[in-house]
C-alpha positions as CSV (number, residue, x, y, z in Angstrom):
1,X,-37.0,-5.1,-16.9
2,X,-37.3,-4.5,-20.6
3,X,-35.1,-1.2,-20.8
4,X,-32.1,0.1,-18.8
5,X,-32.8,3.8,-19.8
6,X,-32.9,6.0,-16.8
7,X,-32.5,2.9,-14.4
8,X,-29.6,3.3,-11.6
9,X,-27.3,0.4,-11.6
10,X,-24.7,-0.4,-8.7
11,X,-21.7,-2.5,-9.8
12,X,-18.9,-4.0,-7.6
13,X,-15.5,-5.2,-9.3
14,X,-16.4,-2.3,-12.0
15,X,-12.4,-1.4,-12.5
16,X,-11.8,-4.1,-15.0
17,X,-13.1,-7.3,-16.7
18,X,-16.8,-8.0,-16.8
19,X,-17.6,-5.2,-14.3
20,X,-16.2,-2.6,-16.6
21,X,-17.9,-3.9,-19.6
22,X,-21.2,-4.0,-17.8
23,X,-20.7,-0.3,-16.8
24,X,-20.0,0.6,-20.5
25,X,-22.8,-1.4,-21.9
26,X,-25.3,0.0,-19.4
27,X,-24.1,3.5,-19.9
28,X,-24.7,3.0,-23.7
29,X,-28.3,2.0,-22.9
30,X,-28.8,5.1,-20.8
31,X,-28.4,3.7,-17.2
32,X,-26.8,5.9,-14.5
33,X,-24.2,4.2,-12.5
34,X,-22.7,3.6,-8.9
35,X,-19.4,2.0,-9.4
36,X,-17.0,0.3,-6.9
37,X,-13.9,-1.6,-6.9
38,X,-11.0,-2.1,-4.6
39,X,-8.6,-0.6,-7.0
40,X,-9.5,3.2,-6.9
41,X,-7.7,4.1,-10.0
42,X,-9.1,1.6,-12.2
43,X,-12.8,2.3,-11.2
44,X,-12.0,6.0,-11.6
45,X,-11.0,5.3,-15.2
46,X,-14.2,3.3,-15.8
47,X,-16.4,6.3,-14.3
48,X,-14.7,8.7,-16.5
49,X,-15.4,6.7,-19.5
50,X,-19.1,6.0,-18.8
51,X,-19.5,9.7,-17.9
52,X,-18.3,10.4,-21.5
53,X,-21.5,8.3,-22.8
54,X,-23.7,11.1,-21.2
55,X,-25.0,9.4,-17.9
56,X,-24.7,10.1,-14.3
57,X,-21.9,8.2,-12.4
58,X,-20.7,7.9,-9.1
59,X,-17.5,5.9,-8.0
60,X,-15.9,4.5,-4.7
61,X,-13.1,2.4,-3.5
62,X,-14.7,-0.5,-1.9
63,X,-13.7,-3.7,-0.3
64,X,-16.8,-5.9,-0.6
65,X,-15.7,-7.9,2.3
66,X,-16.4,-5.0,4.6
67,X,-20.1,-5.4,5.4
68,X,-20.5,-1.9,6.9
69,X,-18.6,-0.2,3.9
70,X,-20.9,-2.0,1.5
71,X,-24.1,-0.9,3.5
72,X,-22.6,2.7,3.5
73,X,-22.0,2.6,-0.2
74,X,-25.8,1.5,-0.8
75,X,-27.0,4.4,1.3
76,X,-24.6,6.8,-0.5
77,X,-25.9,5.5,-3.9
78,X,-29.7,5.9,-3.0
79,X,-28.9,9.4,-1.8
80,X,-26.9,10.4,-4.8
81,X,-29.0,9.0,-7.5
82,X,-32.6,9.0,-5.8
83,X,-33.2,5.4,-6.4
84,X,-31.5,2.0,-7.2
85,X,-32.9,-0.5,-9.7
86,X,-30.1,-2.9,-10.3
87,X,-27.1,-4.4,-8.4
88,X,-24.5,-6.4,-9.9
89,X,-22.5,-8.5,-7.2
90,X,-19.6,-9.0,-9.6
91,X,-16.5,-8.6,-7.6
92,X,-14.4,-11.8,-7.3
93,X,-11.1,-13.5,-6.6
94,X,-9.6,-17.1,-7.3
95,X,-7.3,-19.3,-5.5
96,X,-5.7,-22.6,-6.7
97,X,-4.4,-25.0,-3.7
98,X,-5.0,-28.6,-2.9
99,X,-7.1,-29.1,0.3
100,X,-4.4,-30.9,2.2
101,X,-2.3,-27.8,2.0
102,X,-4.6,-25.0,1.9
103,X,-4.1,-22.2,4.6
104,X,-7.2,-21.0,6.8
105,X,-6.5,-17.4,5.8
106,X,-6.6,-17.9,2.1
107,X,-10.0,-19.7,2.4
108,X,-11.0,-16.7,4.6
109,X,-9.8,-14.1,2.1
110,X,-11.6,-15.8,-0.8
111,X,-15.0,-16.4,0.9
112,X,-15.1,-12.9,2.1
113,X,-15.0,-11.6,-1.2
114,X,-16.7,-14.2,-3.5
115,X,-19.5,-15.3,-1.0
116,X,-19.8,-12.7,1.7
117,X,-19.4,-9.8,-0.7
118,X,-22.3,-11.2,-2.7
119,X,-24.5,-11.6,0.6
120,X,-23.4,-8.0,1.7
121,X,-24.3,-6.3,-1.7
122,X,-27.7,-8.3,-1.8
123,X,-28.8,-7.3,1.8
124,X,-27.5,-3.7,1.5
125,X,-29.3,-2.9,-1.7
126,X,-32.4,-5.1,-1.3
127,X,-34.6,-2.2,0.6
128,X,-33.7,0.2,-2.0
129,X,-34.4,-2.0,-5.0
130,X,-37.8,-2.9,-3.4
131,X,-38.5,0.8,-2.9
132,X,-37.8,1.4,-6.6
133,X,-40.7,-0.9,-7.6
134,X,-38.6,-2.3,-10.4
135,X,-35.5,-4.1,-9.2
136,X,-33.0,-6.8,-10.0
137,X,-30.1,-8.6,-8.4
138,X,-27.4,-10.2,-10.5
139,X,-25.0,-12.3,-8.6
140,X,-21.8,-13.8,-10.2
141,X,-21.3,-17.4,-9.7
142,X,-19.0,-19.4,-12.2
143,X,-18.8,-22.4,-14.5
144,X,-17.1,-23.8,-11.4
145,X,-20.5,-23.2,-9.5
146,X,-21.8,-26.1,-11.8
147,X,-18.9,-28.4,-11.5
148,X,-15.8,-28.9,-9.1
149,X,-12.2,-29.3,-10.1
150,X,-9.2,-30.3,-8.5
151,X,-7.2,-27.4,-6.6
152,X,-10.4,-25.4,-6.9
153,X,-12.1,-26.4,-3.6
154,X,-12.2,-22.9,-2.1
155,X,-13.3,-21.3,-5.3
156,X,-15.9,-24.0,-6.1
157,X,-17.2,-23.7,-2.4
158,X,-17.7,-19.8,-2.8
159,X,-19.3,-20.2,-6.4
160,X,-21.5,-23.2,-5.4
161,X,-22.5,-21.1,-2.4
162,X,-23.4,-18.0,-4.5
163,X,-25.6,-20.3,-6.7
164,X,-27.5,-21.8,-3.7
165,X,-27.7,-18.3,-2.1
166,X,-29.2,-16.7,-5.3
167,X,-31.5,-19.6,-6.3
168,X,-33.1,-19.5,-2.7
169,X,-33.2,-15.6,-2.9
170,X,-35.1,-15.9,-6.3
171,X,-37.8,-18.3,-4.9
172,X,-38.1,-16.2,-1.7
173,X,-38.8,-13.1,-3.9
174,X,-41.3,-15.0,-6.2
175,X,-43.2,-16.2,-3.0
176,X,-43.5,-12.8,-1.6
177,X,-44.7,-11.2,-5.0
178,X,-41.7,-8.7,-4.7
179,X,-41.1,-6.2,-7.3
180,X,-37.4,-7.4,-7.2
181,X,-36.1,-10.4,-9.1
182,X,-32.6,-11.9,-9.4
183,X,-30.3,-13.9,-11.6
184,X,-27.4,-16.3,-11.0
185,X,-24.6,-15.8,-13.7
186,X,-22.4,-18.7,-14.5
187,X,-19.6,-17.3,-16.8
188,X,-17.2,-19.7,-18.5
189,X,-13.9,-18.6,-19.7
190,X,-14.2,-14.7,-19.8
191,X,-11.2,-12.7,-20.6
192,X,-10.5,-10.8,-17.5
193,X,-7.8,-10.1,-14.9
194,X,-8.8,-12.8,-12.6
195,X,-6.2,-15.3,-13.2
196,X,-3.3,-12.6,-13.0
197,X,-4.8,-11.4,-9.7
198,X,-5.2,-15.0,-8.5
199,X,-3.4,-17.0,-5.7
200,X,-1.7,-20.2,-6.8
201,X,0.1,-22.3,-4.4
202,X,3.3,-24.0,-5.3
203,X,1.9,-27.3,-3.7
204,X,-0.4,-27.9,-6.8
205,X,2.7,-29.2,-8.6
206,X,2.7,-32.5,-6.4
207,X,-1.0,-33.1,-7.3
208,X,-1.2,-32.0,-10.9
209,X,2.4,-32.1,-12.1
210,X,2.1,-28.5,-13.2
211,X,3.9,-25.6,-11.3
212,X,2.3,-22.4,-10.4
213,X,3.7,-20.3,-13.3
214,X,2.7,-22.9,-15.8
215,X,-0.9,-23.3,-14.3
216,X,-1.3,-19.3,-14.5
217,X,-0.2,-19.5,-18.1
218,X,-2.7,-22.2,-19.1
219,X,-5.4,-20.8,-17.1
220,X,-5.0,-17.5,-19.0
221,X,-5.4,-19.4,-22.2
222,X,-8.5,-21.3,-20.9
223,X,-10.4,-18.1,-19.8
224,X,-9.8,-16.5,-23.4
225,X,-13.2,-18.0,-24.7
226,X,-15.5,-15.1,-24.5
227,X,-14.8,-11.4,-24.4
228,X,-15.9,-9.4,-21.5
229,X,-18.1,-7.1,-23.6
230,X,-19.9,-10.3,-25.0
231,X,-20.3,-11.6,-21.5
232,X,-22.0,-8.2,-20.6
233,X,-24.2,-8.3,-23.3
234,X,-25.3,-11.9,-22.4
235,X,-25.8,-10.9,-18.7
236,X,-28.0,-8.0,-19.7
237,X,-30.0,-10.1,-21.9
238,X,-30.7,-12.5,-19.3
239,X,-31.9,-9.6,-17.0
240,X,-34.3,-8.5,-19.8
241,X,-35.7,-11.9,-20.1
242,X,-35.9,-12.3,-16.1
243,X,-33.7,-15.4,-16.4
244,X,-33.1,-17.4,-13.3
245,X,-29.6,-18.5,-14.7
246,X,-27.3,-17.1,-17.4
247,X,-24.7,-19.4,-18.8
248,X,-22.1,-17.1,-20.4
249,X,-20.0,-18.7,-23.4
250,X,-20.1,-21.9,-25.1
251,X,-17.9,-23.5,-22.6
252,X,-20.3,-22.9,-19.6
253,X,-23.2,-24.3,-21.8
254,X,-21.2,-27.4,-22.6
255,X,-20.2,-28.2,-18.9
256,X,-23.8,-27.4,-17.9
257,X,-25.1,-30.3,-20.3
258,X,-22.2,-32.4,-19.1
259,X,-23.2,-32.1,-15.5
260,X,-26.8,-32.8,-16.2
261,X,-26.1,-35.8,-18.3
262,X,-23.5,-37.4,-16.0
263,X,-24.5,-36.2,-12.6
264,X,-21.8,-37.0,-10.0
265,X,-20.1,-39.2,-12.5
266,X,-18.5,-36.2,-14.2
267,X,-15.9,-36.2,-11.3
268,X,-14.5,-39.6,-12.8
269,X,-14.1,-38.1,-16.1
270,X,-12.3,-35.1,-14.7
271,X,-9.8,-37.6,-12.8
272,X,-9.2,-39.5,-15.9
273,X,-8.4,-36.3,-17.7
274,X,-5.9,-35.0,-15.1
275,X,-4.2,-38.4,-15.0
276,X,-3.9,-38.7,-18.9
277,X,-2.6,-35.0,-19.0
278,X,0.0,-35.8,-16.3
279,X,1.0,-39.1,-18.1
280,X,1.5,-37.2,-21.4
281,X,3.5,-34.6,-19.8
282,X,5.6,-37.2,-18.1
283,X,6.3,-39.0,-21.4
284,X,7.2,-35.9,-23.2
285,X,9.5,-34.8,-20.5
286,X,11.4,-38.2,-20.5
287,X,11.8,-38.4,-24.2
288,X,13.3,-34.8,-24.1
289,X,15.5,-35.9,-21.3
290,X,16.6,-39.0,-23.0
291,X,17.2,-37.1,-26.4
292,X,19.3,-34.5,-24.6
293,X,21.5,-37.2,-23.0
294,X,21.8,-39.5,-25.8
295,X,25.2,-40.0,-27.7
296,X,25.4,-38.1,-31.0
297,X,24.0,-40.0,-34.0
298,X,26.6,-40.7,-36.6
299,X,26.5,-38.9,-39.8
300,X,25.8,-41.2,-42.9
301,X,29.4,-40.9,-43.9
302,X,30.6,-42.3,-40.4
303,X,31.5,-38.7,-39.1
304,X,29.7,-37.4,-36.1
305,X,28.1,-33.9,-36.3
306,X,30.1,-30.9,-35.3
307,X,29.1,-29.4,-31.8
């Protein structure tokens, strides 16, 4: 797919972040759009912005965890636009919790969106992509689909699953000589709303020494590496080159090299980093505590400082 002009693209999670940026970039390149998001207000705003660029746009409130609803959306999209050339299974959520304290309902919530949402979108749109004679599936995994991290077991599981699912699908399409191809996307830190919308369990403090609020603040800083607009351009470049994998951002590329170089040994490096960081925080806290409770130091003339 060397051009997006007059193609029809379906995008989940199009209300904000990478989904919104993908929609706007595709509209600028002349693609018509079917947009969905669980937040109807946000996806409506994206649709309005894209229509202003002169393309045909439909939008819908959609929970990708609901299989029947996703299949209905695919049929509606094909009927409204006459064809479908691309689907971007982009919707996702995050969860931070140690395995020992994770609740089944939290795991289910995350997997239903991050993994099953991708499966639903792929299976629902594949017949229409095939019928178009020129189709492409883009599934969003993560940097955490390349390596695992403490407190991210559920998120890691979903993103590793997306990676395996997409790579198997790509080989099946190649074997079948299908007119459809697919790409697995591994974003690093991309400035989106995912951290703000994430679930963070207070039990992470016992393992990492960081409470939920501090964890969220630090995570927000870590994702501010690549803009959503830049990520969208990198993803579309991957589609144009029929890439099997797209690593979005310099951090994703570094982590990919690390995983390839060290193999499973990277886990020891992560544990060492977490322990070192925890020790550093503990030392800083103890120093601050000691200073706060120490007697006032005398002034050079023998007097104590005024309170």
